[in-house]
C-alpha positions as CSV (number, residue, x, y, z in Angstrom):
1,X,0.0,0.0,0.0
2,X,1.2,3.4,-0.7
3,X,1.1,6.3,1.8
4,X,-2.2,7.8,0.6
5,X,-4.3,4.7,0.8
6,X,-3.0,3.4,4.1
7,X,-5.1,4.6,7.0
8,X,-3.1,6.7,9.4
9,X,-3.1,6.4,13.1
10,X,-4.7,9.9,13.3
11,X,-7.6,8.8,11.1
12,X,-8.0,5.6,13.2
13,X,-8.1,7.4,16.5
14,X,-10.5,10.0,15.1
15,X,-12.9,7.3,14.1
16,X,-12.6,5.5,17.4
17,X,-13.4,8.8,19.2
18,X,-16.4,9.5,17.0
19,X,-17.7,6.0,17.6
20,X,-17.3,6.3,21.4
21,X,-18.9,9.7,21.4
22,X,-21.9,8.5,19.4
23,X,-22.3,5.5,21.7
24,X,-22.2,7.6,24.9
25,X,-24.6,10.2,23.4
26,X,-27.1,7.5,22.4
27,X,-27.1,5.7,25.7
28,X,-29.3,8.1,27.8
29,X,-32.0,8.0,25.1
30,X,-32.6,4.3,25.5
31,X,-35.6,2.5,27.0
32,X,-35.5,4.3,30.3
33,X,-35.7,7.8,28.9
34,X,-38.8,7.0,26.9
35,X,-40.7,6.0,30.0
36,X,-42.4,8.9,31.7
37,X,-43.5,9.1,35.2
38,X,-47.2,9.9,36.0
39,X,-48.2,12.8,38.2
40,X,-49.6,12.2,41.7
41,X,-53.3,12.6,42.4
42,X,-52.5,15.5,44.7
43,X,-50.4,17.5,42.1
44,X,-53.2,17.1,39.5
45,X,-55.9,18.0,42.1
46,X,-57.7,14.7,41.4
47,X,-61.2,14.2,42.9
48,X,-63.5,11.2,42.7
49,X,-66.5,13.3,41.5
50,X,-67.0,15.1,38.2
51,X,-66.5,18.9,37.7
52,X,-69.8,19.7,36.0
53,X,-69.9,17.7,32.8
54,X,-66.1,17.1,32.9
55,X,-65.3,13.5,34.1
56,X,-62.6,11.0,33.5
57,X,-64.7,8.7,31.3
58,X,-65.0,11.6,28.8
59,X,-61.3,12.5,28.9
60,X,-58.7,11.9,26.3
61,X,-56.3,10.7,29.0
62,X,-58.6,8.0,30.4
63,X,-57.7,4.4,30.0
64,X,-60.6,2.0,30.6
65,X,-61.6,0.7,33.0
66,X,-60.0,2.7,35.8
67,X,-56.6,4.2,34.8
68,X,-55.1,7.4,33.3
69,X,-52.2,8.2,31.1
70,X,-51.3,11.2,33.3
71,X,-52.4,10.5,36.9
72,X,-50.9,7.6,38.8
73,X,-52.9,5.0,40.6
74,X,-56.5,3.8,40.2
75,X,-59.0,6.5,39.2
76,X,-62.8,6.6,39.0
77,X,-64.4,7.0,35.6
78,X,-66.6,9.7,37.3
79,X,-63.5,11.5,38.7
80,X,-61.9,14.7,37.5
81,X,-58.4,16.4,37.5
82,X,-56.5,19.3,36.0
83,X,-55.3,17.2,33.0
84,X,-58.8,16.7,31.7
85,X,-59.1,17.1,27.9
86,X,-62.3,16.5,25.9
87,X,-62.2,13.2,24.0
């Protein structure tokens, strides 16, 4: 091989550094980063009764039969919280 086609030590080290940097950068965005924690009932001011015509069963965040995408724990379909959004 001549001098121009032979990979130099500098090129090799640069590629290793780029690979290592890419690996370290990608690590925090794995499975754990995609999982989001739900808010507590207290912080969302959850209540077991509706607020007028607004109730969990008519909310976009409601997951039947008694869960929510935003609020942790078991919720009532007749409940209400600050995350309410019309379905």
